[in-house]
C-alpha atoms as a printed R data frame, in Angstrom:
    type eleno elety resid chain resno       x       y       z
1   ATOM     1    CA   MET     A     1 -21.030  19.761  12.662
2   ATOM     2    CA   SER     A     2 -19.768  19.145  16.428
3   ATOM     3    CA   ALA     A     3 -16.596  17.417  16.113
4   ATOM     4    CA   LEU     A     4 -15.595  14.940  19.162
5   ATOM     5    CA   VAL     A     5 -11.912  15.248  19.633
6   ATOM     6    CA   THR     A     6  -9.723  13.269  21.898
7   ATOM     7    CA   GLY     A     7  -7.223  14.040  24.346
8   ATOM     8    CA   ASP     A     8  -4.219  13.754  21.465
9   ATOM     9    CA   ALA     A     9  -6.412  16.260  18.974
10  ATOM    10    CA   VAL     A    10  -7.500  13.533  16.720
11  ATOM    11    CA   VAL     A    11 -10.874  14.218  15.532
12  ATOM    12    CA   LEU     A    12 -13.579  11.284  16.473
13  ATOM    13    CA   GLY     A    13 -15.438  10.398  13.212
14  ATOM    14    CA   LEU     A    14 -18.865  10.133  15.320
15  ATOM    15    CA   ARG     A    15 -21.680  12.272  14.967
16  ATOM    16    CA   PRO     A    16 -23.549  13.312  17.995
17  ATOM    17    CA   ALA     A    17 -27.198  13.703  17.294
18  ATOM    18    CA   ARG     A    18 -28.954  16.741  18.110
19  ATOM    19    CA   LEU     A    19 -31.605  17.512  20.710
20  ATOM    20    CA   PRO     A    20 -34.536  17.397  17.869
21  ATOM    21    CA   SER     A    21 -33.399  14.505  16.647
22  ATOM    22    CA   ARG     A    22 -33.142  13.179  20.334
23  ATOM    23    CA   ALA     A    23 -36.393  14.515  21.312
24  ATOM    24    CA   LEU     A    24 -38.208  12.966  18.406
25  ATOM    25    CA   ALA     A    25 -36.915   9.935  18.887
26  ATOM    26    CA   LEU     A    26 -37.777   9.713  22.692
27  ATOM    27    CA   LEU     A    27 -41.363  11.160  22.110
28  ATOM    28    CA   ILE     A    28 -42.113   8.050  19.625
29  ATOM    29    CA   ASP     A    29 -40.658   5.546  22.510
30  ATOM    30    CA   MET     A    30 -42.521   7.208  25.156
31  ATOM    31    CA   VAL     A    31 -45.639   6.909  23.055
32  ATOM    32    CA   VAL     A    32 -45.499   3.556  22.346
33  ATOM    33    CA   ALA     A    33 -44.137   2.722  25.893
34  ATOM    34    CA   TRP     A    34 -47.473   4.583  27.770
35  ATOM    35    CA   ALA     A    35 -50.052   2.944  24.939
36  ATOM    36    CA   ALA     A    36 -48.468  -0.433  26.015
37  ATOM    37    CA   TYR     A    37 -48.596   0.572  29.802
38  ATOM    38    CA   LEU     A    38 -52.032   1.470  29.438
39  ATOM    39    CA   ILE     A    39 -53.269  -1.443  27.135
40  ATOM    40    CA   VAL     A    40 -51.613  -3.655  30.221
41  ATOM    41    CA   SER     A    41 -52.803  -1.794  32.998
42  ATOM    42    CA   PHE     A    42 -56.544  -2.143  31.349
43  ATOM    43    CA   ALA     A    43 -56.317  -5.738  30.771
44  ATOM    44    CA   LEU     A    44 -54.635  -6.539  34.222
45  ATOM    45    CA   LEU     A    45 -57.361  -4.353  36.014
46  ATOM    46    CA   LEU     A    46 -59.886  -6.490  34.652
47  ATOM    47    CA   ALA     A    47 -58.276  -9.853  35.537
48  ATOM    48    CA   THR     A    48 -57.650  -8.303  38.977
49  ATOM    49    CA   ALA     A    49 -60.852  -7.097  40.178
50  ATOM    50    CA   SER     A    50 -62.010  -9.309  42.864
51  ATOM    51    CA   LEU     A    51 -58.047  -8.510  44.670
52  ATOM    52    CA   ASP     A    52 -57.610  -6.264  47.604
53  ATOM    53    CA   ASP     A    53 -56.213  -2.794  46.826
54  ATOM    54    CA   ALA     A    54 -53.067  -3.801  48.117
55  ATOM    55    CA   ALA     A    55 -52.439  -6.273  45.843
56  ATOM    56    CA   GLN     A    56 -53.436  -4.104  43.211
57  ATOM    57    CA   ALA     A    57 -51.014  -1.382  43.962
58  ATOM    58    CA   ALA     A    58 -48.163  -3.829  43.903
59  ATOM    59    CA   ILE     A    59 -49.266  -4.998  41.029
60  ATOM    60    CA   ALA     A    60 -49.375  -1.412  39.509
61  ATOM    61    CA   VAL     A    61 -45.680  -0.525  40.765
62  ATOM    62    CA   ALA     A    62 -44.425  -4.008  39.394
63  ATOM    63    CA   LEU     A    63 -46.442  -3.326  36.056
64  ATOM    64    CA   PHE     A    64 -44.851   0.264  35.704
65  ATOM    65    CA   VAL     A    65 -41.332  -0.887  36.540
66  ATOM    66    CA   LEU     A    66 -41.104  -3.711  34.144
67  ATOM    67    CA   VAL     A    67 -43.067  -1.890  30.787
68  ATOM    68    CA   LEU     A    68 -41.371   1.905  31.380
69  ATOM    69    CA   VAL     A    69 -38.139   0.869  32.830
70  ATOM    70    CA   GLY     A    70 -37.120  -2.757  32.082
71  ATOM    71    CA   ALA     A    71 -38.863  -2.893  28.703
72  ATOM    72    CA   PRO     A    72 -36.621   0.252  26.926
73  ATOM    73    CA   ILE     A    73 -33.622  -1.488  28.896
74  ATOM    74    CA   ALA     A    74 -34.150  -4.694  27.357
75  ATOM    75    CA   VAL     A    75 -34.719  -3.453  24.084
76  ATOM    76    CA   GLU     A    76 -31.315  -1.117  23.960
77  ATOM    77    CA   THR     A    77 -29.572  -3.858  25.078
78  ATOM    78    CA   LEU     A    78 -30.840  -6.860  22.272
79  ATOM    79    CA   THR     A    79 -31.013  -4.250  19.702
80  ATOM    80    CA   HIS     A    80 -27.674  -2.657  20.526
81  ATOM    81    CA   GLY     A    81 -28.664   0.695  21.070
82  ATOM    82    CA   ARG     A    82 -31.444   1.214  19.014
83  ATOM    83    CA   SER     A    83 -34.851   1.459  19.957
84  ATOM    84    CA   LEU     A    84 -38.026   1.946  18.170
85  ATOM    85    CA   GLY     A    85 -37.629   5.909  17.906
86  ATOM    86    CA   LYS     A    86 -33.997   6.138  17.306
87  ATOM    87    CA   LEU     A    87 -34.712   3.321  14.622
88  ATOM    88    CA   ALA     A    88 -37.015   5.711  12.875
89  ATOM    89    CA   CYS     A    89 -34.756   8.975  13.224
90  ATOM    90    CA   GLY     A    90 -31.268   7.140  12.638
91  ATOM    91    CA   LEU     A    91 -29.720   7.379  15.900
92  ATOM    92    CA   ARG     A    92 -27.914   5.060  17.980
93  ATOM    93    CA   VAL     A    93 -26.435   4.506  21.494
94  ATOM    94    CA   VAL     A    94 -22.541   3.864  21.313
95  ATOM    95    CA   ARG     A    95 -20.032   3.582  24.019
96  ATOM    96    CA   ASP     A    96 -17.757   6.640  24.151
97  ATOM    97    CA   ASP     A    97 -15.050   4.748  22.088
98  ATOM    98    CA   GLY     A    98 -17.824   4.073  19.204
99  ATOM    99    CA   GLY     A    99 -18.159   0.623  20.332
100 ATOM   100    CA   PRO     A   100 -21.486  -1.447  20.751
101 ATOM   101    CA   ILE     A   101 -23.390  -0.709  24.050
102 ATOM   102    CA   ARG     A   102 -24.035  -3.757  26.680
103 ATOM   103    CA   PHE     A   103 -26.509  -4.430  29.131
104 ATOM   104    CA   ARG     A   104 -24.741  -2.218  31.983
105 ATOM   105    CA   HIS     A   105 -24.438   0.465  29.778
106 ATOM   106    CA   ALA     A   106 -28.358   0.394  29.216
107 ATOM   107    CA   LEU     A   107 -29.444  -0.287  32.821
108 ATOM   108    CA   VAL     A   108 -27.733   2.859  33.674
109 ATOM   109    CA   ARG     A   109 -29.280   4.720  30.875
110 ATOM   110    CA   GLY     A   110 -33.078   3.320  32.129
111 ATOM   111    CA   ALA     A   111 -32.163   3.767  35.917
112 ATOM   112    CA   MET     A   112 -31.603   7.570  35.136
113 ATOM   113    CA   GLY     A   113 -34.224   7.957  32.740
114 ATOM   114    CA   VAL     A   114 -36.736   7.619  35.228
115 ATOM   115    CA   VAL     A   115 -35.947  11.055  36.921
116 ATOM   116    CA   GLU     A   116 -34.842  12.408  33.803
117 ATOM   117    CA   ILE     A   117 -37.549  11.407  31.647
118 ATOM   118    CA   LEU     A   118 -40.383   9.787  33.396
119 ATOM   119    CA   LEU     A   119 -40.929  12.162  36.677
120 ATOM   120    CA   THR     A   120 -40.024  15.118  34.735
121 ATOM   121    CA   PHE     A   121 -41.430  14.708  31.761
122 ATOM   122    CA   GLY     A   122 -37.998  14.921  29.517
123 ATOM   123    CA   VAL     A   123 -37.270  18.559  31.013
124 ATOM   124    CA   VAL     A   124 -34.023  17.692  32.900
125 ATOM   125    CA   ALA     A   125 -33.045  15.563  29.721
126 ATOM   126    CA   CYS     A   126 -33.340  18.637  27.326
127 ATOM   127    CA   ILE     A   127 -31.666  20.737  30.222
128 ATOM   128    CA   ALA     A   128 -28.431  18.168  30.347
129 ATOM   129    CA   SER     A   129 -28.466  17.907  26.304
130 ATOM   130    CA   LEU     A   130 -28.370  21.375  25.932
131 ATOM   131    CA   VAL     A   131 -25.655  22.132  28.410
132 ATOM   132    CA   SER     A   132 -23.868  19.279  27.449
133 ATOM   133    CA   GLU     A   133 -21.420  20.293  24.371
134 ATOM   134    CA   ARG     A   134 -21.915  16.698  22.887
135 ATOM   135    CA   GLY     A   135 -25.629  16.746  23.516
136 ATOM   136    CA   ARG     A   136 -25.493  13.955  26.341
137 ATOM   137    CA   ARG     A   137 -27.955  13.661  28.867
138 ATOM   138    CA   ILE     A   138 -26.836  12.542  32.714
139 ATOM   139    CA   GLY     A   139 -27.776   8.914  31.866
140 ATOM   140    CA   ASP     A   140 -25.270   8.881  29.168
141 ATOM   141    CA   VAL     A   141 -23.008  10.928  31.699
142 ATOM   142    CA   PHE     A   142 -22.901   8.058  34.010
143 ATOM   143    CA   ALA     A   143 -23.241   5.076  31.625
144 ATOM   144    CA   GLY     A   144 -20.489   6.520  28.901
145 ATOM   145    CA   THR     A   145 -22.252   6.619  26.565
146 ATOM   146    CA   LEU     A   146 -23.377   8.985  23.535
147 ATOM   147    CA   VAL     A   147 -26.376   8.780  20.867
148 ATOM   148    CA   VAL     A   148 -24.946   9.399  17.420
149 ATOM   149    CA   ARG     A   149 -26.439   9.976  14.124
150 ATOM   150    CA   GLU     A   150 -26.042   6.431  12.352
151 ATOM   151    CA   ARG     A   151 -27.081   7.400   8.561
152 ATOM   152    CA   VAL     A   152 -24.091   9.737   7.716
153 ATOM   153    CA   PRO     A   153 -22.502   9.478   3.901
154 ATOM   154    CA   VAL     A   154 -20.604   6.388   3.135
155 ATOM   155    CA   GLY     A   155 -17.672   8.195   1.781
156 ATOM   156    CA   ARG     A   156 -16.439   9.937   5.388
157 ATOM   157    CA   ALA     A   157 -16.744   7.029   7.305
158 ATOM   158    CA   ALA     A   158 -13.722   6.164   8.582
159 ATOM   159    CA   ALA     A   159 -12.735   2.235   8.756
160 ATOM   160    CA   VAL     A   160  -9.800   0.796  10.864
161 ATOM   161    CA   PRO     A   161  -7.494  -0.832   8.359
162 ATOM   162    CA   PRO     A   162  -7.255  -4.598   9.164
163 ATOM   163    CA   PRO     A   163  -3.762  -5.723  10.376
164 ATOM   164    CA   PRO     A   164  -1.505  -7.889   8.132
165 ATOM   165    CA   PRO     A   165  -2.507 -11.617   7.533
166 ATOM   166    CA   TRP     A   166   0.230 -13.263   9.488
167 ATOM   167    CA   LEU     A   167  -1.037 -11.119  12.685
168 ATOM   168    CA   MET     A   168  -4.568 -12.275  12.496
169 ATOM   169    CA   GLY     A   169  -5.594 -14.051  15.576
170 ATOM   170    CA   ARG     A   170  -2.005 -14.032  17.476
171 ATOM   171    CA   PHE     A   171  -3.058 -12.260  20.225
172 ATOM   172    CA   SER     A   172  -6.475 -14.088  20.793
173 ATOM   173    CA   GLY     A   173  -5.197 -15.009  24.460
174 ATOM   174    CA   LEU     A   174  -4.266 -11.240  24.985
175 ATOM   175    CA   ASP     A   175  -5.731  -9.878  28.630
176 ATOM   176    CA   LEU     A   176  -7.616  -6.937  27.572
177 ATOM   177    CA   SER     A   177  -9.516  -5.905  30.331
178 ATOM   178    CA   GLY     A   178  -6.861  -3.395  32.071
179 ATOM   179    CA   VAL     A   179  -7.368  -1.052  28.858
180 ATOM   180    CA   PRO     A   180  -9.244   1.577  29.177
181 ATOM   181    CA   ASP     A   181 -11.941   3.356  26.705
182 ATOM   182    CA   ALA     A   182 -10.206   6.516  26.345
183 ATOM   183    CA   LEU     A   183  -6.689   4.747  24.948
184 ATOM   184    CA   TRP     A   184  -8.864   2.607  22.427
185 ATOM   185    CA   LEU     A   185 -10.386   5.573  21.116
186 ATOM   186    CA   ALA     A   186  -6.672   7.210  20.662
187 ATOM   187    CA   VAL     A   187  -5.558   3.935  18.930
188 ATOM   188    CA   ARG     A   188  -8.518   3.886  16.686
189 ATOM   189    CA   GLN     A   189  -8.276   7.201  15.728
190 ATOM   190    CA   TYR     A   190  -4.416   7.041  14.725
191 ATOM   191    CA   LEU     A   191  -5.110   3.768  12.805
192 ATOM   192    CA   THR     A   192  -7.473   5.684  10.734
193 ATOM   193    CA   ARG     A   193  -5.754   8.822  10.373
194 ATOM   194    CA   MET     A   194  -1.909   7.738  10.100
195 ATOM   195    CA   GLY     A   195  -2.063   8.350   6.213
196 ATOM   196    CA   GLN     A   196  -2.600  11.764   7.041
197 ATOM   197    CA   LEU     A   197   0.583  11.897   9.424
198 ATOM   198    CA   ASP     A   198   4.217  12.921   8.586
199 ATOM   199    CA   ALA     A   199   6.109   9.606   8.733
200 ATOM   200    CA   GLN     A   200   8.179  10.681  11.798
201 ATOM   201    CA   VAL     A   201   5.034  12.009  13.167
202 ATOM   202    CA   SER     A   202   3.127   8.749  12.678
203 ATOM   203    CA   TRP     A   203   6.495   6.516  13.983
204 ATOM   204    CA   ALA     A   204   6.268   8.583  17.152
205 ATOM   205    CA   MET     A   205   3.274   8.308  17.732
206 ATOM   206    CA   ALA     A   206   2.619   4.281  17.026
207 ATOM   207    CA   VAL     A   207   5.739   3.944  19.567
208 ATOM   208    CA   ARG     A   208   4.096   5.782  22.137
209 ATOM   209    CA   LEU     A   209   0.551   4.216  21.798
210 ATOM   210    CA   ALA     A   210   2.296   0.745  21.517
211 ATOM   211    CA   ASP     A   211   3.837   1.136  25.033
212 ATOM   212    CA   ASP     A   212   0.730   2.222  26.964
213 ATOM   213    CA   LEU     A   213  -1.213  -0.766  25.445
214 ATOM   214    CA   VAL     A   214   1.739  -2.729  26.445
215 ATOM   215    CA   ALA     A   215   1.796  -1.295  29.878
216 ATOM   216    CA   ARG     A   216  -2.003  -1.980  30.333
217 ATOM   217    CA   THR     A   217  -1.808  -5.535  28.826
218 ATOM   218    CA   GLY     A   218   0.761  -6.619  30.877
219 ATOM   219    CA   ALA     A   219   2.108  -8.584  27.786
220 ATOM   220    CA   PRO     A   220   5.325  -7.104  25.643
221 ATOM   221    CA   ALA     A   221   4.998  -6.767  22.174
222 ATOM   222    CA   PRO     A   222   6.463  -9.217  19.911
223 ATOM   223    CA   GLN     A   223  10.155  -8.982  18.951
224 ATOM   224    CA   GLY     A   224  10.224  -7.620  14.971
225 ATOM   225    CA   VAL     A   225   6.511  -6.090  14.695
226 ATOM   226    CA   PRO     A   226   6.596  -2.533  13.734
227 ATOM   227    CA   PRO     A   227   4.493  -0.409  16.498
228 ATOM   228    CA   ALA     A   228   1.596   0.399  13.906
229 ATOM   229    CA   ALA     A   229   0.998  -3.405  12.431
230 ATOM   230    CA   TYR     A   230   0.892  -4.127  16.519
231 ATOM   231    CA   LEU     A   231  -1.422  -1.848  17.320
232 ATOM   232    CA   ALA     A   232  -3.989  -2.661  14.437
233 ATOM   233    CA   ALA     A   233  -3.599  -6.452  15.512
234 ATOM   234    CA   VAL     A   234  -4.728  -5.446  19.141
235 ATOM   235    CA   MET     A   235  -7.597  -3.439  17.690
236 ATOM   236    CA   ALA     A   236  -8.474  -6.149  15.308
237 ATOM   237    CA   GLU     A   237  -8.802  -8.912  18.174
238 ATOM   238    CA   ARG     A   238 -10.574  -6.375  20.408
239 ATOM   239    CA   GLN     A   239 -13.382  -6.138  17.390
240 ATOM   240    CA   THR     A   240 -13.281  -9.506  17.272
241 ATOM   241    CA   ARG     A   241 -14.437 -10.146  20.577
242 ATOM   242    CA   ASP     A   242 -17.050  -7.114  20.706
243 ATOM   243    CA   ALA     A   243 -18.554  -9.037  17.766
244 ATOM   244    CA   ARG     A   244 -18.731 -12.242  19.267
245 ATOM   245    CA   ARG     A   245 -19.942 -10.818  22.300
246 ATOM   246    CA   ALA     A   246 -22.689  -8.692  20.493
247 ATOM   247    CA   PHE     A   247 -23.679 -11.077  17.730
248 ATOM   248    CA   GLY     A   248 -22.576 -14.320  18.646
249 ATOM   249    CA   THR     A   249 -19.899 -14.859  15.687
250 ATOM   250    CA   GLY     A   250 -16.338 -15.517  16.069
251 ATOM   251    CA   ARG     A   251 -15.618 -13.316  12.639
252 ATOM   252    CA   ALA     A   252 -13.313 -10.809  13.287
253 ATOM   253    CA   ALA     A   253 -14.357  -7.218  12.142
254 ATOM   254    CA   GLY     A   254 -12.485  -6.506   9.021
255 ATOM   255    CA   GLY     A   255 -10.928  -9.903   9.220
256 ATOM   256    CA   ALA     A   256 -12.181 -11.109   5.993
257 ATOM   257    CA   SER     A   257 -10.085  -8.352   4.051
258 ATOM   258    CA   GLY     A   258  -6.944  -8.964   5.605
259 ATOM   259    CA   ILE     A   259  -5.065  -9.169   2.503
260 ATOM   260    CA   ALA     A   260  -6.456  -5.803   1.564
261 ATOM   261    CA   GLY     A   261  -5.214  -4.751   5.045
262 ATOM   262    CA   ASP     A   262  -1.898  -5.830   3.950
263 ATOM   263    CA   ARG     A   263  -1.768  -3.758   1.114
264 ATOM   264    CA   VAL     A   264  -2.965  -0.989   3.075
265 ATOM   265    CA   PHE     A   265  -0.161  -1.408   5.759
266 ATOM   266    CA   GLY     A   266   2.379  -2.003   3.205
267 ATOM   267    CA   THR     A   267   2.287   1.781   1.708
268 ATOM   268    CA   THR     A   268   4.972   4.059   2.252
269 ATOM   269    CA   VAL     A   269   2.756   7.146   1.757
270 ATOM   270    CA   GLY     A   270   2.919   9.716   4.769
271 ATOM   271    CA   GLY     A   271   2.060   7.928   8.061
272 ATOM   272    CA   ALA     A   272   1.484   4.793   6.798
273 ATOM   273    CA   ALA     A   273   5.453   4.235   6.232
274 ATOM   274    CA   ALA     A   274   5.015   3.244  10.033
275 ATOM   275    CA   MET     A   275   3.676   0.109   9.239
276 ATOM   276    CA   GLY     A   276   6.896  -1.079   6.715
277 ATOM   277    CA   GLY     A   277   7.663  -1.592   3.172
278 ATOM   278    CA   ALA     A   278   5.456  -2.826   0.390
279 ATOM   279    CA   SER     A   279   4.249  -6.514   0.578
280 ATOM   280    CA   ALA     A   280   2.137  -8.834  -1.513
281 ATOM   281    CA   PRO     A   281  -0.974 -10.453  -0.721
282 ATOM   282    CA   GLY     A   282  -1.060 -13.855   0.789
283 ATOM   283    CA   PRO     A   283  -2.954 -16.051   3.042
284 ATOM   284    CA   ALA     A   284  -0.126 -16.123   5.622
285 ATOM   285    CA   ALA     A   285   3.337 -14.742   5.820
286 ATOM   286    CA   PRO     A   286   6.502 -16.038   8.067
287 ATOM   287    CA   ALA     A   287   7.820 -14.262  10.855
288 ATOM   288    CA   PRO     A   288   9.555 -11.099  10.250
289 ATOM   289    CA   HIS     A   289  12.973 -11.841  10.600
290 ATOM   290    CA   ASP     A   290  12.765 -14.710   8.088
291 ATOM   291    CA   ALA     A   291  10.756 -12.900   5.251
292 ATOM   292    CA   ALA     A   292  13.400 -10.965   4.006
293 ATOM   293    CA   HIS     A   293  14.685 -14.392   2.439
294 ATOM   294    CA   ILE     A   294  11.823 -15.156   0.917
295 ATOM   295    CA   ALA     A   295  10.797 -14.123  -2.479
296 ATOM   296    CA   GLY     A   296   7.610 -12.030  -2.472
297 ATOM   297    CA   ALA     A   297   7.121 -12.165   1.199
298 ATOM   298    CA   PRO     A   298   5.919  -8.939   2.884
299 ATOM   299    CA   VAL     A   299   8.934  -6.900   4.362
300 ATOM   300    CA   TRP     A   300   7.961  -4.890   7.464
301 ATOM   301    CA   ALA     A   301  10.280  -1.910   8.447
302 ATOM   302    CA   ALA     A   302  11.811  -2.189  11.970
303 ATOM   303    CA   ALA     A   303  12.974   0.953  12.418
304 ATOM   304    CA   PRO     A   304  11.788   4.634  12.183
305 ATOM   305    CA   PRO     A   305  11.661   6.123   8.492
306 ATOM   306    CA   ARG     A   306  14.661   8.476   8.010
307 ATOM   307    CA   THR     A   307  15.185  11.404   6.206
308 ATOM   308    CA   PRO     A   308  18.533  12.377   3.749
309 ATOM   309    CA   SER     A   309  20.559  15.132   5.406
310 ATOM   310    CA   ALA     A   310  20.501  18.129   3.680
311 ATOM   311    CA   GLY     A   311  24.324  18.523   3.980
312 ATOM   312    CA   THR     A   312  25.494  15.255   2.584
313 ATOM   313    CA   ALA     A   313  27.824  15.560  -0.245
314 ATOM   314    CA   SER     A   314  26.719  14.420  -3.366
315 ATOM   315    CA   ALA     A   315  29.143  11.501  -4.645
316 ATOM   316    CA   PRO     A   316  31.366  12.660  -7.510
317 ATOM   317    CA   SER     A   317  30.418  11.815 -11.037
318 ATOM   318    CA   ALA     A   318  32.520   9.147 -12.538
319 ATOM   319    CA   PRO     A   319  35.115  10.856 -15.120
320 ATOM   320    CA   LYS     A   320  33.769  10.972 -19.112
321 ATOM   321    CA   PRO     A   321  35.973   8.671 -21.127
322 ATOM   322    CA   GLY     A   322  38.018  10.484 -23.435
323 ATOM   323    CA   PRO     A   323  38.257  10.102 -27.312
324 ATOM   324    CA   GLU     A   324  40.407   6.881 -27.693
325 ATOM   325    CA   ALA     A   325  44.172   7.479 -28.877
326 ATOM   326    CA   GLY     A   326  44.960   5.567 -32.245
327 ATOM   327    CA   PRO     A   327  48.304   4.523 -33.754
328 ATOM   328    CA   GLU     A   328  50.061   7.128 -35.128
329 ATOM   329    CA   PRO     A   329  50.256   7.672 -39.054
330 ATOM   330    CA   GLY     A   330  53.842   5.361 -39.834
331 ATOM   331    CA   THR     A   331  53.938   3.554 -36.783
332 ATOM   332    CA   ARG     A   332  54.157  -0.100 -37.317
333 ATOM   333    CA   SER     A   333  51.857  -2.379 -35.374
334 ATOM   334    CA   ALA     A   334  52.033  -5.511 -33.288
335 ATOM   335    CA   THR     A   335  51.177  -7.717 -36.351
336 ATOM   336    CA   GLY     A   336  53.837  -6.066 -38.889
337 ATOM   337    CA   PHE     A   337  50.852  -3.915 -41.019
338 ATOM   338    CA   VAL     A   338  51.351  -0.708 -41.480
339 ATOM   339    CA   PRO     A   339  48.306   1.407 -43.417
340 ATOM   340    CA   PRO     A   340  49.208   3.045 -46.353
341 ATOM   341    CA   ALA     A   341  50.210   6.660 -46.593
């Protein structure tokens, strides 16, 4: 299996589609498209038999563009990257960062597909897929997309942990238009793999990614919020906006499991220690500086985890109490009682 690796040497959880599966999906799409084109052409030929040759030629060109170019673009836009052939083969077109494609991505792919697929019968697309390490054709390179296998084992899918409940919706007014896809990809991979990292390394990566995100958004991070929690909250906000644009709903991706995400970020195993200490589930929590004064509220670490020094001397042990000294025989006690000899 070919792996996608980011610039931070983090393995991406997407599986690029192989050339045979892509060729089969393309063959199914082309059969359906050409069948529809021939049927509509025959019907229009009968309906426009009385027109002159120039009008018939204009109608033929418009029909070619509409059925063989416009229809695939519309299908990929409405189905979010799943045409009929890709649906049958378990494939999907996604962005480089794993998000759903939009109209501009489908438009670039469709425009380049005229040269790659229609005019050259798919020869250019096959050569480009063979040369590309990730199996991308020229249209994918220009559109910033990738065809991936959608049918993967459920146990291997890496999900982005949701943020703590008290950060849900806090960044709804943040401007995310200046954040590039490469940075989103790095944040996503850090959040999905931070539990496998060392605590110090995880904290350093979270701080660096949070600084990059702050520089791109132009808004400072809230005071007292750990960097990993900040990254998770901004990523959840971005997924919410993508879901709203793609599916017309305002429900955040993973928002329904906010309480479960609080437990995930509250762990102190490995790299998850960058998120803070243990937390208790609840619908909401106060600000980090007030959380320590309320019983049962989450406590989030505001400093990197520290490791004990090897040269630290251990505290001296308390001296063991000796046997109590009893009264000597024959001595008078304070009460005047003298034990018998």
